[in-house]
C-alpha positions as CSV (number, residue, x, y, z in Angstrom):
1,X,183.7,-131.1,194.0
2,X,186.6,-130.3,196.2
3,X,189.7,-129.3,194.4
4,X,191.9,-130.5,196.9
5,X,190.3,-134.0,197.2
6,X,190.2,-134.3,193.3
7,X,194.0,-133.5,193.3
8,X,194.6,-135.9,196.0
9,X,192.5,-138.6,193.9
10,X,194.8,-137.9,190.7
11,X,197.9,-138.0,192.5
12,X,197.3,-141.2,194.4
13,X,195.9,-142.8,191.0
14,X,199.1,-141.9,189.2
15,X,201.3,-143.2,191.9
16,X,199.7,-146.5,191.7
17,X,199.8,-146.7,188.0
18,X,203.5,-146.0,188.1
19,X,204.4,-148.4,190.8
20,X,202.3,-151.1,189.3
21,X,203.1,-150.5,185.7
22,X,206.9,-150.2,186.0
23,X,207.3,-153.1,188.6
24,X,210.9,-154.5,189.1
25,X,212.1,-157.8,190.2
26,X,214.9,-156.0,192.0
27,X,213.8,-155.5,195.9
28,X,216.1,-152.6,196.3
29,X,215.1,-150.5,193.1
30,X,211.4,-151.4,194.0
31,X,211.6,-150.3,197.4
32,X,213.4,-146.9,196.4
33,X,211.0,-146.3,193.8
34,X,208.1,-146.4,196.0
35,X,209.8,-144.4,198.6
36,X,210.0,-141.6,196.1
37,X,206.4,-141.9,195.1
38,X,205.3,-141.9,198.7
39,X,207.5,-139.1,199.6
40,X,205.7,-135.6,199.7
41,X,206.9,-133.6,196.7
42,X,208.9,-136.5,195.2
43,X,206.8,-137.2,192.0
44,X,204.3,-134.2,192.1
45,X,204.3,-130.8,193.3
46,X,201.0,-128.6,194.0
47,X,198.4,-128.6,193.5
48,X,198.2,-125.2,191.9
49,X,194.7,-123.7,191.9
50,X,193.8,-120.6,189.8
51,X,190.3,-119.4,190.5
52,X,188.8,-117.1,188.0
53,X,186.0,-114.6,188.5
54,X,182.9,-114.8,186.2
55,X,182.8,-113.3,182.8
56,X,181.4,-109.7,182.4
57,X,177.8,-109.7,181.3
58,X,177.4,-107.1,178.4
59,X,173.8,-105.9,179.7
60,X,172.5,-106.6,176.1
61,X,169.5,-109.3,175.9
62,X,168.9,-112.3,173.9
63,X,167.5,-110.2,171.0
64,X,170.8,-108.8,169.8
65,X,169.9,-110.2,166.3
66,X,166.9,-109.1,164.4
67,X,165.9,-112.7,163.4
68,X,166.3,-114.9,166.4
69,X,166.8,-115.0,170.0
70,X,170.2,-116.2,171.4
71,X,170.2,-119.1,174.1
72,X,171.8,-116.7,176.8
73,X,172.3,-113.1,177.2
74,X,175.8,-112.3,175.9
75,X,179.0,-111.6,177.8
76,X,181.1,-108.5,177.0
77,X,183.5,-110.4,174.6
78,X,180.9,-112.2,172.9
79,X,178.9,-108.8,172.2
80,X,182.2,-107.2,170.9
81,X,182.6,-110.3,168.5
82,X,178.9,-110.0,167.4
83,X,179.2,-106.2,166.4
84,X,182.6,-106.9,164.6
85,X,181.7,-110.0,162.8
86,X,178.1,-109.3,161.8
87,X,177.8,-108.7,158.3
88,X,175.1,-105.9,158.7
89,X,177.4,-104.0,161.2
90,X,181.2,-103.8,161.1
91,X,181.7,-106.9,159.0
92,X,185.4,-107.1,160.0
93,X,187.7,-109.9,160.9
94,X,188.5,-111.0,164.2
95,X,190.5,-113.1,166.6
96,X,188.8,-114.7,169.6
97,X,191.3,-115.2,172.3
98,X,189.4,-116.1,175.3
99,X,189.6,-119.0,178.1
100,X,187.7,-122.3,178.0
101,X,184.0,-122.0,179.0
102,X,183.9,-118.5,177.8
103,X,181.6,-119.1,175.0
104,X,184.1,-118.8,172.0
105,X,181.9,-120.9,169.6
106,X,178.9,-118.6,170.2
107,X,181.2,-115.6,169.3
108,X,180.9,-116.5,165.7
109,X,178.0,-119.0,165.7
110,X,175.5,-116.5,166.2
111,X,176.9,-113.7,163.2
112,X,176.9,-117.0,160.9
113,X,173.5,-117.9,161.5
114,X,172.3,-114.2,161.1
115,X,174.0,-113.7,157.8
116,X,172.7,-117.1,156.3
117,X,169.2,-116.1,157.6
118,X,169.4,-112.8,155.9
119,X,170.8,-114.2,152.7
120,X,167.6,-116.4,152.7
121,X,165.4,-113.6,153.2
122,X,167.0,-111.9,150.4
123,X,166.2,-114.5,148.0
124,X,169.7,-116.1,148.0
125,X,169.3,-119.4,149.7
126,X,171.8,-121.5,147.7
127,X,175.5,-122.1,148.3
128,X,177.9,-122.3,150.8
129,X,178.0,-119.1,152.9
130,X,180.3,-120.0,155.7
131,X,182.9,-122.5,156.2
132,X,184.4,-123.6,159.5
133,X,187.8,-125.6,159.9
134,X,188.8,-127.5,162.9
135,X,192.0,-129.2,163.6
136,X,190.5,-132.3,165.1
137,X,187.3,-134.3,164.1
138,X,186.3,-134.6,167.7
139,X,185.9,-130.8,167.8
140,X,183.9,-130.8,164.7
141,X,181.4,-133.4,165.8
142,X,181.0,-131.7,169.1
143,X,180.4,-128.2,167.5
144,X,178.1,-129.9,165.1
145,X,175.6,-130.7,167.9
146,X,175.7,-126.8,169.1
147,X,174.8,-125.7,165.6
148,X,172.2,-128.4,165.2
149,X,170.7,-127.0,168.6
150,X,170.9,-123.5,167.9
151,X,169.1,-123.8,164.5
152,X,166.5,-126.0,166.0
153,X,165.8,-123.8,168.8
154,X,164.8,-121.2,166.8
155,X,161.4,-121.3,164.6
156,X,162.7,-118.8,162.3
157,X,165.9,-120.9,161.4
158,X,164.6,-124.4,161.8
159,X,163.7,-125.6,158.4
160,X,165.5,-123.0,156.5
161,X,169.2,-123.1,157.4
162,X,171.2,-126.1,157.0
163,X,174.5,-127.0,158.0
164,X,176.5,-130.0,156.9
165,X,179.3,-132.0,158.4
166,X,182.3,-133.1,156.1
167,X,185.1,-134.9,157.9
168,X,186.7,-138.3,157.4
169,X,185.1,-140.5,160.0
170,X,183.2,-142.6,157.6
171,X,180.0,-142.7,159.6
172,X,178.0,-145.8,159.0
173,X,174.7,-144.2,159.6
174,X,175.1,-140.5,158.2
175,X,172.3,-138.0,158.7
176,X,170.3,-137.0,155.6
177,X,168.7,-134.3,157.1
178,X,168.8,-131.5,160.1
179,X,167.7,-132.7,163.5
180,X,167.6,-131.2,167.0
181,X,170.9,-133.1,167.8
182,X,172.7,-133.5,164.6
183,X,173.3,-131.6,161.3
184,X,173.8,-133.3,157.8
185,X,176.6,-135.6,157.6
186,X,175.6,-137.7,154.6
187,X,177.9,-136.6,151.8
188,X,175.7,-137.5,149.0
189,X,172.9,-135.4,150.6
190,X,175.4,-132.8,151.0
191,X,176.5,-132.9,147.2
192,X,172.8,-132.8,146.1
193,X,171.9,-129.8,148.2
194,X,175.1,-128.1,149.7
195,X,174.3,-126.5,153.0
196,X,174.6,-123.0,154.4
197,X,177.3,-123.8,156.9
198,X,180.0,-126.4,156.1
199,X,182.0,-127.8,159.1
200,X,185.0,-129.6,158.0
201,X,188.8,-130.2,158.4
202,X,191.5,-128.8,156.2
203,X,192.3,-132.3,154.9
204,X,188.8,-132.9,153.8
205,X,188.5,-129.2,152.5
206,X,191.6,-129.9,150.3
207,X,189.9,-133.0,148.7
208,X,186.7,-131.2,148.1
209,X,188.6,-128.7,146.0
210,X,190.0,-131.5,144.0
211,X,187.8,-134.5,143.6
212,X,185.4,-134.7,140.7
213,X,182.5,-135.9,142.6
214,X,182.8,-133.1,145.3
215,X,182.4,-130.1,142.5
216,X,178.6,-130.5,143.1
217,X,179.3,-128.6,146.6
218,X,180.3,-125.4,144.8
219,X,178.1,-125.3,141.8
220,X,175.7,-122.6,143.6
221,X,178.7,-120.4,144.9
222,X,178.9,-117.1,143.1
223,X,182.1,-114.9,143.8
224,X,180.0,-113.3,146.7
225,X,178.3,-116.3,148.2
226,X,181.0,-117.4,150.5
227,X,181.2,-114.7,153.4
228,X,182.9,-116.5,156.4
229,X,185.9,-118.3,156.7
230,X,186.3,-119.7,160.3
231,X,189.4,-121.5,161.8
232,X,189.0,-122.9,165.3
233,X,192.0,-123.3,167.4
234,X,194.2,-121.2,165.0
235,X,197.1,-121.7,167.2
236,X,197.3,-125.4,166.8
237,X,198.1,-124.8,162.9
238,X,202.0,-124.1,163.2
239,X,204.6,-124.8,161.1
240,X,204.1,-126.8,157.7
241,X,200.5,-127.3,158.9
242,X,200.1,-123.7,159.2
243,X,201.8,-123.0,155.7
244,X,199.4,-125.8,154.4
245,X,196.3,-124.1,155.7
246,X,197.3,-120.5,154.2
247,X,198.0,-122.1,150.8
248,X,194.5,-124.2,151.1
249,X,192.4,-120.9,151.9
250,X,194.0,-119.0,149.0
251,X,193.1,-121.9,146.6
252,X,189.7,-121.9,147.9
253,X,189.2,-118.2,147.3
254,X,190.7,-118.7,143.8
255,X,188.3,-121.6,143.1
256,X,185.3,-119.7,144.0
257,X,186.8,-116.6,142.7
258,X,185.7,-114.7,145.8
259,X,187.8,-111.4,146.4
260,X,189.8,-111.5,149.6
261,X,188.4,-108.2,150.8
262,X,185.0,-109.9,150.7
263,X,185.8,-112.5,153.4
264,X,185.2,-112.0,156.9
265,X,187.9,-114.1,158.6
266,X,187.4,-115.6,162.1
267,X,190.2,-117.7,164.3
268,X,189.9,-118.7,167.7
269,X,192.9,-119.3,170.0
270,X,193.8,-119.8,173.6
271,X,194.1,-116.8,176.2
272,X,196.7,-114.9,175.7
273,X,199.4,-114.9,178.4
274,X,200.5,-111.2,178.0
275,X,199.7,-108.1,175.9
276,X,203.1,-108.6,173.9
277,X,201.6,-111.8,172.3
278,X,198.9,-109.8,170.4
279,X,201.3,-108.4,167.8
280,X,202.6,-111.9,166.7
281,X,199.3,-113.4,166.7
282,X,197.9,-110.9,164.5
283,X,200.5,-111.1,162.4
284,X,200.3,-114.7,162.0
285,X,196.3,-114.6,161.2
286,X,197.2,-112.0,158.7
287,X,199.5,-114.7,156.9
288,X,197.1,-117.4,157.2
289,X,194.1,-115.7,155.7
290,X,195.6,-113.0,153.8
291,X,193.2,-110.5,155.4
292,X,194.4,-107.6,157.5
293,X,194.5,-108.2,161.3
294,X,195.8,-106.0,164.1
295,X,195.9,-105.9,167.8
296,X,192.5,-104.3,167.7
297,X,191.3,-107.2,165.8
298,X,191.8,-109.3,168.9
299,X,188.8,-110.0,171.3
300,X,189.9,-110.9,174.9
301,X,187.9,-112.0,177.8
302,X,186.6,-109.4,180.2
303,X,186.0,-110.8,183.9
304,X,184.1,-109.4,186.9
305,X,186.1,-107.7,189.6
306,X,186.3,-109.0,192.9
307,X,184.0,-106.3,194.2
308,X,181.3,-107.0,191.5
309,X,181.5,-110.7,192.3
310,X,181.3,-110.5,196.0
311,X,179.8,-107.2,196.5
312,X,181.0,-104.0,197.9
313,X,179.5,-104.9,201.5
314,X,181.4,-108.3,201.5
315,X,184.7,-106.7,201.1
């Protein structure tokens, strides 16, 4: 795939769409618009390419967690997240601010699985132990498949841990059990046997806290059962929506009588453009989660240097 060819195809497609989609019967205007579209730099500038070096490997193997192996050895930022978030290590809140394709999901997925497995082994299998909140159902559905694959791939997790998807899509054929490709999406099944990990959006979580028929979801939760609160794409919850989310999380903790200091809060965000953005992001996360965040809480990406990627002999 050549970026120059892709850019050319995109610009040509857009030009044809604009020319045909906004056709006018006036010959002069039609000719002027076509000339503008065909003129270099008339409608589009660029393309501008940004080439990033690969992420820095951590040197740690797939056996970071005692109870199972991860799919791949971690990058540096993933290992940093695992050490900070794991309940048997630092057990501190964190913001994951890395780029697309950096494995942000794996930064919190494996610590959640590790904690749930430890709870099962300690004789505390019941109750919702982690909640992941998404801004869009499409993100929740996509990551549900990744949770299913991660659980199914490990014999120590398969058949023990359960994850549930509770969004407002109204699936006509909901999944009643865990499979290699899907987590549980049948609401009756989730109410009958609440999952270890619940994937949802903030509107549905609001409903789950107030609807009488959803009380069954929380019946096994003791004050210390819920350990993780994850908000994916935290930066998209701005303005009134951010205020609603902050109030919702406070209501959730009050409903479960969970102390704020017991919660390990996790937020994922887009890559930060400058170091000066760390302070405002940490302050915002503190307001939303009501948990302490500082600039050290933000985990950014680490990429290989040019010398590491190309090799010293190639420079």
